[in-house]
N, C-alpha and C positions, 0 to 999 in steps of 0.2 A: 641403717642398723644391721650389724653383721649377723649372719645366721647363727643360731644356738646349736652347738654340738654337744654330745654327750660329755666330752672331756671339759668343756667350759662349764657346763651345768654342774658336774661333779666338783670341779675346782671351787666354784662358788659356795656349794654346800659345805665342803671341807673347811673353807676359810671361815664360814659362819660358825660351824661347830668348834673350830679352835678358838675363835674369839669369845665364844660363850662360856668357856671354862677357864680355870687357872691351869696353866702349864708352866711349872716352876722348876724344871730340871736345869741346874746350873752347869756351867762347863766343868767345875771342880767335881760335881757329883757324877757327871758322865765319865770323867777320867778315873775316878774311884770304881765305878761300875765296870769299866772295861778291864781294869787291873784285877778286880774281884773275880770276874768270870774268866779271864785269861784267854779269851778267844770268843768265837761264836757260841752263844748260850745254847743253841739248838743242836748244831752238828760238831762243835768243838774245834773247827778249823781256826788256826792262829796264824799270825804272820801276814795277814791280809787286811785290807781296810774294813772296818766295821761300821755299820749303820745303826741308828737308833731304831728299835722296833718295839711298839707298844704291845704288851702281852694281850691286853684287852684293847682292841683296835679303836682308834679314834671314832670311826663309823659306828661303833657299838657302845659309845659312851666312855671310852678310855681317854686318858690325858697323858701328857708328857711330864711324868713325875718320876722321882727316883724309885718309887714302888711299883711302877708299871712298865718302865722301860728296861730293856735288856739289849746288850750288844748282839748284832746278828750280821752274818756275811751277806753280800748282795743276793746270792742265790737263795738263801733261806728267807730273807726279807721279802723278795719278790714272789717267792713260791707261796709263802704264808698269806700274803695279801691281807685280807681282813677276816680270815677264818679264825675260828676258835682254836686255841693253841693245842689242846689235847687231841682233838680230832685230826688236825693237820699233821701232828707228830705221828699218829697211828698210821695215817695214809702214807707218810714218807718213811715209815718204819725206822723212826729215830727213837732214841731211848727216852721215852716220856717220863718214866718214873725218876730217872737221874735228874732230868731237868727240874721237875716239880720238887723234889727233895732239895736240890740246891737252891731253888728260887725261894722255898719256904725258909731255909736257913738264912739266906740274905735278908729276907723280909723281917724275920724275927730279930735279927741283929739290928736292922734299921729301926724298928720299932723300940727296941731296948735303948738304942742310942738317943732316940727322940725322948723317951720318958726319962732317961738320965739327964737330958738337958733341960728338964723342967717344962717341957711342952705340955700345956693343959689338955689338948685334944688327943695326944698320943694314946691314952688308954681307954678310948671309947669302946673297944672290943672287950675290955677286961670285965664289964659288967656282967657278961654271960659266961665268963670263964673259959671262952673258946678262942682267945687271942692268938695262941700259937698255931692252932689248926685252921683258922680262917685265913687262907692264903690271899683270895681276893674275891669275896662273894659277890660283889656287884660293883666294883670300881670305887667303893667307899673307903679307901684306904687313908690312913692319916698322913698329913703332910710332914715331911721329913726335912729338916734344916740342912743336914749333911749326911751323906751316906757313910756308914761306919768304915773304920780302917780296913782298906782293901787287903793289906799285907796279911792280916790274921785270917782273912776269909778264903784266901786263894788255897790254903791247905785243907779246907774243910771237905 
């Protein structure tokens, strides 16, 4: 039996976490997200390869969904690791407010697109009247069939 290392133990845990939840980010949604952000969601770098980064990390209960994933450059993705996004942005002296406002606009548009499509669970947050302000309280975001038109969001 091969010796257990931290890396193999971590890999097994991550694999179990990912298998336990629904990760439904489609390639079309990823393409729309990268077009909507126009580069790295955190530092704004463009013209470089982008990676999928979960705003709420998988290790903290996040999932690979259109409402939790943002495009990130390799440097930002590796640096953020599994940190909470706002604390990490403050430490790196990145524009936290601009990111959160942009992310809220994109989430609101995604939720509006889901409710227009007749998705029954898309309005769960509406019962309390705080749907537009509830960016991602606990990873309990609605499932979105397709991310809204990226062309209209890039100018927001």
